[in-house]
C-alpha positions in Angstrom: -9.5 -5.3 -6.0 -8.9 -4.1 -2.5 -7.6 -1.0 -0.7 -5.3 -2.1 2.1 -3.8 -0.2 5.0 -1.0 -1.9 6.9 2.3 -1.6 8.8 5.6 -2.2 7.0 9.3 -1.9 7.5 10.2 1.6 8.8 13.7 1.6 7.3 12.6 0.7 3.7 8.8 0.5 3.2 8.9 0.1 -0.5 7.5 -3.0 -2.2 10.0 -5.8 -3.1 9.0 -5.5 -6.8 7.2 -2.8 -8.8 3.5 -2.9 -8.1 0.8 -2.7 -10.8 -1.4 -0.7 -8.4 -0.6 2.6 -6.7 0.6 2.8 -3.1 1.6 5.5 -0.6 3.6 5.8 2.5 1.0 7.4 4.6 3.0 8.0 7.8 5.3 6.5 10.4 4.8 5.1 13.9 7.2 3.7 16.4 9.3 1.3 14.4 7.0 1.0 11.4 5.7 2.8 8.3 2.0 3.0 7.4 1.3 2.0 3.8 -2.0 2.5 1.9 -2.0 0.3 -1.2 -4.4 -1.0 -3.8 -3.9 -4.7 -4.7 -5.8 -7.5 -6.4 -6.1 -9.3 -3.0 -4.4 -9.8 0.3 -2.0 -12.4 -1.2 -0.6 -9.7 -3.5 0.0 -7.4 -0.5 2.1 -10.1 1.1 4.0 -10.8 -2.2 4.9 -7.1 -2.4 5.4 -6.5 1.4 6.3 -9.8 3.0 6.7 -8.0 6.3 3.2 -6.5 6.3 1.3 -6.7 9.6 -2.0 -5.3 10.9 -3.6 -5.3 7.5 -7.0 -3.7 7.1 -8.7 -4.2 3.8 -11.8 -2.9 2.1 -13.2 -3.7 -1.4 -12.5 -1.2 -4.1 -14.0 -0.8 -7.5 -11.7 1.9 -8.6 -8.7 4.0 -7.4 -9.7 6.9 -5.2 -7.2 9.8 -5.4 -7.3 12.8 -3.1 -5.1 15.7 -2.1 -3.4 13.4 0.3 -3.2 10.4 -2.0 -2.2 11.9 -5.4 -2.3 9.9 -8.6 1.3 8.6 -9.1 3.1 10.0 -12.1 3.9 6.4 -13.3 0.3 5.4 -13.4 -1.3 6.0 -16.9 
């Protein structure tokens, strides 16, 4: 699993299908949204966000929730 940070569509930064891992809209820049998402690999990021650019990834063994990145209600 990876934790990815990338740029996405500012107007609608949601994934194209429901993801199995959590994600957050972390902020906005000039004409882009910043997404932080867990995924199985980089290919999964592109499947969910085809418009993703400037992707930074790091390995992740588990989800890390914080005050800023809360555990989503839909995740059991």
